[in-house]
N, C-alpha and C positions, 0 to 999 in steps of 0.2 A: 490157845487164842489164835494162832494162824489158821487151825483147821476149822474153827467155828466161824473166822472171817471168810474164809473160801466156801464154806457151805452156805453162809448168809450170801454171799455175792451170787451163787448158782441159782439160789430161791427168786433172789431179785431179778436176775436175768432171765428166767422163765416167765416171771410176771410180766416184765416188760416186753418180751417176746410176743405174748398173748396179745398185748395191748398194741403192738405194732402190726400185728397180723390184721385186727379189726380196722386200724387207721389205714391200712393199704388197701383192704377191701373197699373201703369207702371213697378214697381219695385217688389212689395210684393206678390199682387194676383197671378201672374203667377206661383209663387213657391209654394204657398198654393195650388193651383189647381194641380200642379204636384204631391205634397205630398199625396193629397187625394187619389191618384191611389193606394197608398200603404196602405191605412186603410184597415182593416179587413183582410189582408194577415198574415199569419204566418210568424215568423221570418225565414230568410233564413238559410241554413246549416252552412254557414260562421259566423253566429252570433246566435249561439243555446241560447235559454232561459233558464235561471237559473231554479233549481228546488224550485220554490215558489208556493205557494197556488194560486189557480184559482182568488181567490178573491183579492189577493195581485196584480195579474197582470191587473185587471180591474181597481183598484184603483191607480196604479202607472203610469198609461200612460196618457198623456195629453188629455183633452177632453174638448169641449166648451157645453157640455151639463149640467154640473153643474148648479144647480138652486137655491143654498142658496142664501139669502139676502146679505150676506156679498160678497159672489162670485159674484152676479150681481152688486154690488155697485165698487167693486175694478177691475172688469173686464174692466170699462172703463178708467182706468189708464194704462192698460197694453200697452206695446209698439204697439201692433196690436190690432185694435178693433174688437171685436167679429162678427161684422155684416156680413162680407162677407166670414166667415171661412166656413160654411156649407149652402149648399144651397138644399131644397127639389126637389124631382122629379118634383113637379108640377110648380116649376120655382120661387117660392117665398120663403123668408126667415122670414119676419116679417110682419104681417098684410097684407099679400099678395103681398107686395112689391119686386122688383127684387133685385138682389144681389147688384148691384150698388146703387139703391135706398138706402137700408138699410145701405151699408157702408156710403153714404154721410149722412144720417140723423144721424147716430151714430157718426161721425166725427164734425159734426156741435154742436152737444150736448157737445161731450169732448172738442172741441176748446172752446166753450164758457165758459165751467166749468174751464178748465186750464187758460184761461184769467182773470176769475173773481177772481181766487186764486192768480195769479200773482199781479194783482191789488190790492186784498187785503193785501196781504204781503208788498208790496210798501206802503200802506197807514200805515200799522202798525208800520214799521221799520222807516218811514219818509224819504225813497228814492224814488221820484217819477221816473216813467219810461219816459224816453225821447228818441228821435232819436238817440242822442249821445250815449246813453247806452242801447239803446234797445237790441242790439245783445248780450250784456252781460246778461243781464236779461234773454233772451231765452237760452243762453248757460248753466247758472246756473240752470234753470228750467230742461232742458236736463239732466244735470248732477245728479241732484237729483231724478228725477223721473224715468229715463230710464239707464243711462251708469252705475252709481254705483250700483243699483240693480241687473243689467245685469252680473256684475262680478261673482255673485253667482247664479242668475237664469237668464240664456240668454232667448231671445224670443224663443219659441217653435213652431215647426210645428205640426199640427194634427199628432197623431200617436207617437210621440216621448215621451219616458220615462220621468215620473215626479214624484216627491215626493206626499203626500198627499196635496189636495188643501188648507185645512185649515194651516197647517204647512208652506206652502209656503206664504200665505196670511199674516201670522202673521210675517214672517221674512222679507218680501217685505215692509210691513207697518212700521216695526221698522227701517229698512234700510233707507227709506224715511225719516222719523222724524229725526234720527240721522244724516244724511247727510244734510239735511236741517240746521240744527242747526250748524253742524260743517262748513259748506261752509260760513254761516253767520259770525262765529267767525274768519274765515280765511280772509275773504274779507273786512268786515266792522269794525273790532276790531284791533286796534294798538298793544295792549298788548301781550307781548310775552307769557304769560301765557295763555292768550285767543287763540293764534294761536296753540299752543301745544294742548290744550283742543281740538279746533276744528279737529285737524289732529287725535286724539284719538278717538273722536266721529264718524268719517267717517271711520276709520279702524276698530272700535270694532265689527260690523255686520259680515264684511269680516273675521277677526279672529276667531269669533263665528262659522260661517260655514252656508251656506245655507242648508236646506234639501235636501238630495239627495234620488233619487229612490233605491229601493232594487234590482230591476230587471232593467237593463239597455240594455237590447235586444230590437232591433228595426228594423223592415224592411224597414225604411226610411234611404236612405243613408246619411251617416254623411257629405259628401260634401253638399248635399242639405240643410241640417240642418243649417250647418256653413253659407252658401251663404244667407238663410233666416235670420239668426241673424244680419249678416251685412247690409243686405238691410232694415231690420226693424229698426235697430239704425240709419242708415243713413237718413230714411226718416223722423223720428222722430226728429233727429237734424234740418233737414231742416223745420220741422214744427214749432219748436221752436224758430229758428231764424226769421221766417216770422211773428210769433205771437210778438216777441219782439219789431222788427222793426216797423210793421204796429201798434202796441200799442204805441209806442214812437211817430210815426208821428201824429197818430190822437190826443195824448195828446198835442202835441206841437202846432197842428193846430187848435184844436177847443176847449180843455178843459182848457190849460194854456194861450191861446192868450188873449193878453189886448187890 
């Protein structure tokens, strides 16, 4: 039973990963390509840089060149996978693959990982994913992984100012963990105390505050950054809904079929 559930989760994750790739190609990738034109340029006169050391400026702007082990792990959980964000002049980004191929591979791995995580949670708490509740499972996954952390750390375009990577990762991980427990208490526990505790856990990281950059100057237009954040959150919402519904369908059709 467990093996069939996990295999079904992998299949659902791969399907959702293919869908996510198509959605990103239509909505997200064009914005990233547009933002890449601004990378390496000095901030305009309308947005002068603050008087901070050069080292701080280097660390305070988002980049996908961070290679720490933790960064490589957590990057797969970001609203936008890093595979398509930068492409070398030779035309390849990873093992000689094209931008699209790297994006597809990253989304397949990420989709399978998220689907296994969702299936594991359902097994632990004893609430199976079905076609009837699959969309709700997907919505809760999106809230936990993307929307609630995005309140403090919205999706960022290349070249946008950002706080130190380690601080952002720690806050993101804490927010995801607290949000997951909080949503569980709100949705699945009937006790009033449990629901109050759930709200408190969800609100705690937001009241604490996400790490912010010291230098907020950027040559990337703010409108472009806002459009990217909306597009990234919208595509990940669609991804999670597809993941939940497909997982529920496969479970009803093959895993739970009698």
